[in-house]
C-alpha positions as CSV (number, residue, x, y, z in Angstrom):
1,M,63.6,88.9,-35.5
2,L,64.2,91.2,-32.5
3,A,67.4,92.3,-34.3
4,T,66.3,92.7,-37.6
5,Y,62.8,94.4,-37.2
6,P,64.0,97.9,-36.8
7,M,66.1,97.7,-39.9
8,D,62.9,96.3,-41.8
9,L,61.0,99.3,-40.6
10,V,63.6,101.6,-41.9
11,R,63.8,99.7,-45.2
12,G,59.9,100.2,-45.6
13,R,60.0,104.0,-44.8
14,I,62.8,104.5,-47.3
15,T,61.1,102.5,-49.9
16,V,57.8,104.4,-49.7
17,Q,59.1,108.0,-49.4
18,T,58.3,110.3,-52.1
19,D,59.1,114.0,-53.1
20,K,56.1,115.1,-51.4
21,C,56.9,113.5,-48.0
22,S,57.7,116.2,-45.2
23,T,60.6,113.9,-44.1
24,Q,63.3,112.9,-46.6
25,Y,65.7,110.1,-45.5
26,R,69.2,110.4,-46.9
27,G,70.1,106.9,-46.0
28,I,69.6,104.2,-43.5
29,A,71.5,105.8,-40.6
30,H,69.7,109.0,-41.0
31,A,66.4,107.4,-41.1
32,L,67.2,105.3,-38.2
33,T,68.3,108.3,-36.1
34,T,65.3,110.5,-37.2
35,V,62.8,107.7,-36.2
36,L,64.7,107.4,-32.7
37,C,64.7,111.1,-32.2
38,E,61.3,112.1,-33.3
39,E,59.2,109.0,-32.3
40,G,61.3,107.1,-29.8
41,Q,62.6,103.5,-29.2
42,H,58.8,102.2,-29.2
43,A,58.4,103.3,-32.8
44,L,61.0,100.8,-33.9
45,Y,59.0,97.9,-32.6
46,K,55.4,98.6,-33.5
47,G,53.7,95.8,-35.0
48,W,56.5,93.5,-33.7
49,L,54.4,91.2,-31.6
50,P,51.8,90.3,-34.4
51,S,54.8,89.5,-36.7
52,V,56.2,87.2,-34.2
53,I,52.9,85.6,-33.6
54,G,52.5,84.8,-37.4
55,V,56.0,83.4,-37.6
56,V,55.4,81.2,-34.7
57,S,51.9,79.8,-35.8
């Protein structure tokens, strides 16, 4: 889960983007680099702990 969570975040952001969004992702690599540059590494793992707790229980 530690390795796949950032990719799930990127997938979700690409899925919900619309024409009205200020940031338009051109693909997975662009979305990943944009999140890293604008929000930092911490943004890739927001919500990770509650997800892990949900899987463990």
